[in-house]
C-alpha positions as CSV (number, residue, x, y, z in Angstrom):
1,X,-6.2,8.9,1.9
2,X,-8.1,8.0,-1.3
3,X,-5.9,7.7,-4.4
4,X,-6.9,8.4,-8.0
5,X,-7.4,4.9,-9.5
6,X,-5.4,3.5,-12.4
7,X,-8.4,4.1,-14.8
8,X,-8.2,7.8,-14.1
9,X,-4.4,8.2,-14.1
10,X,-4.0,8.5,-17.8
11,X,-6.6,11.2,-17.9
12,X,-4.9,13.0,-15.0
13,X,-1.5,12.7,-16.8
14,X,-2.8,14.2,-20.0
15,X,-4.6,17.0,-18.1
16,X,-1.5,17.7,-16.2
17,X,0.5,18.4,-19.3
18,X,-2.2,20.5,-21.0
19,X,-1.9,23.7,-18.9
20,X,1.7,24.7,-18.3
21,X,2.7,26.0,-14.9
22,X,6.2,26.9,-16.1
23,X,7.3,28.1,-19.5
24,X,10.0,25.5,-19.3
25,X,8.1,22.6,-17.7
26,X,9.1,19.2,-18.8
27,X,5.5,18.2,-19.8
28,X,5.0,15.0,-21.8
29,X,8.8,14.4,-21.9
30,X,8.5,13.2,-18.2
31,X,7.5,9.8,-19.8
32,X,11.1,9.2,-20.8
33,X,12.6,10.0,-17.4
34,X,13.6,7.0,-15.3
35,X,12.0,6.8,-11.8
36,X,13.6,5.7,-8.6
37,X,10.8,4.4,-6.4
38,X,11.9,5.4,-2.9
39,X,9.1,3.6,-1.0
40,X,8.3,-0.1,-1.9
41,X,7.3,-2.9,0.4
42,X,7.3,-6.5,-0.7
43,X,5.3,-8.1,2.1
44,X,4.5,-11.7,2.4
45,X,0.9,-11.5,1.1
46,X,2.3,-10.2,-2.2
47,X,4.7,-13.1,-2.7
48,X,2.1,-15.4,-4.3
49,X,0.2,-13.0,-6.5
50,X,3.3,-10.9,-7.4
51,X,6.3,-13.2,-7.8
52,X,9.7,-11.4,-8.0
53,X,9.7,-11.6,-11.8
54,X,6.3,-9.9,-11.9
55,X,7.4,-7.1,-9.7
56,X,10.4,-6.3,-11.9
57,X,8.2,-6.5,-15.0
58,X,5.9,-4.0,-13.4
59,X,8.8,-1.7,-12.7
60,X,9.9,-2.1,-16.3
61,X,6.5,-1.3,-17.7
62,X,6.3,1.8,-15.5
63,X,9.8,3.1,-16.3
64,X,11.0,2.4,-12.7
65,X,14.7,1.8,-13.0
66,X,15.4,1.2,-9.3
67,X,13.6,1.0,-6.0
68,X,14.3,1.3,-2.3
69,X,12.6,-1.8,-0.7
70,X,11.7,-2.7,2.8
71,X,9.4,-5.6,3.7
72,X,7.4,-7.4,6.4
73,X,9.3,-9.7,7.0
74,X,12.7,-8.8,5.7
75,X,12.8,-12.0,3.6
76,X,10.7,-10.2,1.0
77,X,13.3,-7.6,0.5
78,X,16.0,-10.2,0.2
79,X,14.0,-12.2,-2.4
80,X,13.7,-9.1,-4.6
81,X,17.3,-8.1,-4.1
82,X,18.7,-11.5,-4.9
83,X,16.6,-11.7,-8.0
84,X,17.4,-8.3,-9.3
85,X,20.4,-6.9,-7.4
86,X,21.0,-4.1,-9.9
87,X,17.5,-2.8,-9.5
88,X,16.9,-3.1,-5.7
89,X,18.3,-1.0,-2.9
90,X,17.5,-3.0,0.3
91,X,16.7,-1.5,3.7
92,X,15.8,-3.4,6.9
93,X,12.3,-3.1,8.2
94,X,12.2,-4.3,11.9
95,X,8.8,-5.9,11.5
96,X,8.7,-9.7,11.8
97,X,6.8,-12.3,13.6
98,X,4.5,-10.6,16.1
99,X,6.4,-7.3,15.8
100,X,4.6,-4.8,13.7
101,X,4.0,-1.1,13.3
102,X,2.3,-0.6,16.6
103,X,4.5,-2.7,18.9
104,X,7.9,-3.2,17.3
105,X,9.7,-1.0,19.8
106,X,8.5,-3.2,22.7
107,X,9.4,-6.5,21.0
108,X,11.9,-8.6,22.9
109,X,15.2,-9.2,21.1
110,X,14.6,-6.4,18.6
111,X,18.1,-5.0,18.8
112,X,19.6,-8.4,18.3
113,X,17.4,-9.0,15.3
114,X,18.4,-5.7,13.7
115,X,22.1,-6.3,14.3
116,X,21.9,-9.8,12.9
117,X,20.1,-8.8,9.7
118,X,22.4,-5.9,9.1
119,X,25.4,-8.2,9.5
120,X,24.0,-10.7,7.1
121,X,22.7,-8.6,4.3
122,X,23.8,-5.3,2.6
123,X,21.0,-3.1,3.8
124,X,21.4,0.5,3.1
125,X,18.8,1.8,5.6
126,X,16.8,0.9,8.7
127,X,13.1,1.3,8.1
128,X,10.6,2.1,7.0
129,X,9.4,2.0,10.6
130,X,6.6,3.8,12.4
131,X,6.8,6.0,15.4
132,X,3.3,6.8,16.4
133,X,4.0,8.3,19.8
134,X,7.0,9.5,21.7
135,X,7.4,7.0,24.6
136,X,10.3,7.7,26.9
137,X,10.7,4.0,27.3
138,X,11.6,3.7,23.6
139,X,14.5,6.1,23.8
140,X,17.2,3.5,24.6
141,X,16.2,1.4,21.6
142,X,16.0,4.4,19.2
143,X,19.3,5.6,20.5
144,X,21.0,2.3,19.6
145,X,19.3,2.2,16.2
146,X,20.5,5.8,15.5
147,X,24.0,4.8,16.5
148,X,23.9,1.7,14.3
149,X,22.8,3.7,11.3
150,X,25.5,6.3,11.8
151,X,28.2,3.8,12.3
152,X,27.2,2.0,9.1
153,X,26.6,5.2,7.2
154,X,23.1,4.1,6.2
155,X,19.8,6.0,6.3
156,X,16.9,5.8,8.7
157,X,13.5,5.7,7.0
158,X,10.8,6.8,9.4
159,X,7.0,7.1,9.2
160,X,6.1,9.8,11.7
161,X,5.1,13.3,12.4
162,X,7.7,16.0,12.9
163,X,8.4,15.4,16.6
164,X,10.0,11.9,16.2
165,X,12.2,13.2,13.4
166,X,13.4,15.9,15.8
167,X,14.0,13.3,18.5
168,X,16.1,11.1,16.1
169,X,18.3,14.1,15.3
170,X,18.6,14.9,19.0
171,X,19.8,11.3,19.6
172,X,22.3,11.4,16.6
173,X,22.7,14.8,14.9
174,X,24.7,13.3,12.0
175,X,22.0,11.0,10.9
176,X,20.6,10.9,7.4
177,X,16.8,10.5,7.5
178,X,14.3,9.7,4.8
179,X,10.9,11.0,6.1
180,X,8.3,8.7,4.7
181,X,5.3,10.4,3.1
182,X,6.8,13.8,3.8
183,X,5.3,13.4,7.3
184,X,2.1,11.8,6.0
185,X,-0.3,14.4,7.4
186,X,2.1,17.2,8.1
187,X,1.3,20.3,6.0
188,X,3.8,21.9,3.8
189,X,4.3,24.8,6.3
190,X,5.7,22.1,8.6
191,X,7.6,20.0,6.0
192,X,9.4,23.1,4.6
193,X,10.8,24.3,7.9
194,X,11.9,20.8,8.8
195,X,13.9,20.5,5.6
196,X,15.3,24.0,6.3
197,X,16.4,23.0,9.8
198,X,17.8,19.5,9.1
199,X,20.2,19.5,6.1
200,X,20.4,15.7,5.9
201,X,16.6,15.2,6.0
202,X,15.1,13.9,2.8
203,X,11.4,13.1,2.2
204,X,9.5,10.7,0.0
205,X,6.2,12.0,-1.3
206,X,4.3,8.7,-1.4
207,X,0.6,9.2,-0.5
208,X,1.1,13.0,-0.9
209,X,0.5,13.1,-4.7
210,X,-3.1,14.3,-4.3
211,X,-2.0,17.0,-1.9
212,X,0.7,18.2,-4.2
213,X,-1.3,18.2,-7.5
214,X,-4.6,20.0,-7.1
215,X,-6.6,19.7,-10.4
216,X,-4.2,20.7,-13.1
217,X,-1.8,22.7,-11.0
218,X,0.6,22.1,-8.1
219,X,-0.6,23.4,-4.8
220,X,1.2,26.8,-4.1
221,X,2.3,25.8,-0.6
222,X,3.8,22.6,-1.9
223,X,5.3,24.3,-4.9
224,X,7.2,26.5,-2.4
225,X,8.6,23.4,-0.7
226,X,9.5,21.8,-4.0
227,X,11.3,24.8,-5.4
228,X,13.3,25.3,-2.2
229,X,14.1,21.6,-1.5
230,X,14.0,19.9,-4.9
231,X,17.4,18.4,-4.0
232,X,15.9,16.3,-1.1
233,X,12.6,15.0,-2.4
234,X,11.8,11.6,-3.9
235,X,8.7,9.8,-5.2
236,X,7.3,6.5,-4.0
237,X,4.4,4.2,-4.3
238,X,4.2,2.5,-0.9
239,X,3.0,-1.0,-1.9
240,X,1.9,-1.8,1.6
241,X,-1.1,-3.8,0.5
242,X,-1.7,-5.8,-2.7
243,X,-4.2,-3.2,-4.0
244,X,-1.2,-0.9,-4.4
245,X,0.6,-3.5,-6.5
246,X,-2.6,-3.9,-8.5
247,X,-2.5,-0.2,-9.3
248,X,1.3,0.1,-9.5
249,X,1.5,1.4,-13.1
250,X,-1.3,3.9,-12.3
251,X,0.6,5.2,-9.2
252,X,3.7,5.8,-11.2
253,X,1.6,7.6,-13.8
254,X,0.2,9.8,-11.0
255,X,3.7,10.7,-9.9
256,X,4.6,11.6,-13.4
257,X,1.5,13.8,-13.6
258,X,2.8,16.2,-11.0
259,X,6.4,15.9,-12.0
260,X,5.3,16.9,-15.5
261,X,4.4,20.4,-14.2
262,X,8.0,21.1,-13.2
263,X,11.0,22.3,-15.1
264,X,13.2,19.4,-16.3
265,X,16.1,19.9,-13.8
266,X,13.7,19.9,-10.8
267,X,11.6,17.0,-12.2
268,X,14.7,14.9,-12.8
269,X,16.1,15.5,-9.4
270,X,12.9,14.3,-7.7
271,X,12.3,11.5,-10.1
272,X,15.7,9.8,-9.7
273,X,18.7,12.0,-9.3
274,X,18.4,12.7,-5.6
275,X,18.1,9.0,-4.8
276,X,20.9,8.1,-7.1
277,X,23.2,10.6,-5.3
278,X,22.0,9.5,-1.8
279,X,22.5,5.8,-2.5
280,X,25.5,6.2,-4.8
281,X,23.9,4.5,-7.8
282,X,23.9,4.9,-11.5
283,X,20.2,5.2,-12.4
284,X,19.1,5.2,-16.0
285,X,16.5,3.7,-18.4
286,X,19.3,1.3,-19.5
287,X,18.4,-0.7,-16.4
288,X,14.9,-1.5,-17.6
289,X,14.7,-5.1,-18.7
290,X,17.7,-6.0,-16.6
291,X,18.2,-7.5,-13.2
């Protein structure tokens, strides 16, 4: 999906606040609302060009008070968390060594790796991981991961279509799942019913910004989902490659552009309050400039 570049994001933001969709929309005041970025990766290629200090400074400049971070390998997440423990909520991505998004479920020793990292560090989720296809051979691994998440009372963060989410709830109905990219390519008429069905399903909207905001208005089908489920949506930037870090401030501006079209209570829930409640954190602009 092609994103609006940083050079255009300011124009998009100002356009977004020029034509009110609601009489009580938050509009330009969205600039003062703290953001919880629910989808950050700090992968090894970013460590050199974006040292931990630089990442936190980017968050500060963008008004991002806190972030949910997973990385390939997990050492990236731990680096950020150790540098700024008040700002980083760590989650364990299974990818390491030769295990990546396409083969991690087949990687020897994966369960031992996950157990070891969870025992060593205070991860509050397992993921973000990809499930591209439903392979029956993966069921035992996914069952154990679901059990670990439930036993530790932590989330699962999954990048998938609707079917793998249904499978995970079949394996462990009491899970709490954060659905990456709100299903990525799933339309709102799938996302909405999934949120209706599973009361502990949340969704981050990273990479969906241009689906949600169409021109200077929110897409009507997405607006229906937002109004019905504003208590379980979050924003994110998905810094999966360095070009996302290059454009970080612009991506946050793009998220503020569509949040600006919403009434303050809804905008604030999606911007940070839902994540604060889920992860039991105090999120405010007072965190900016702190570690």
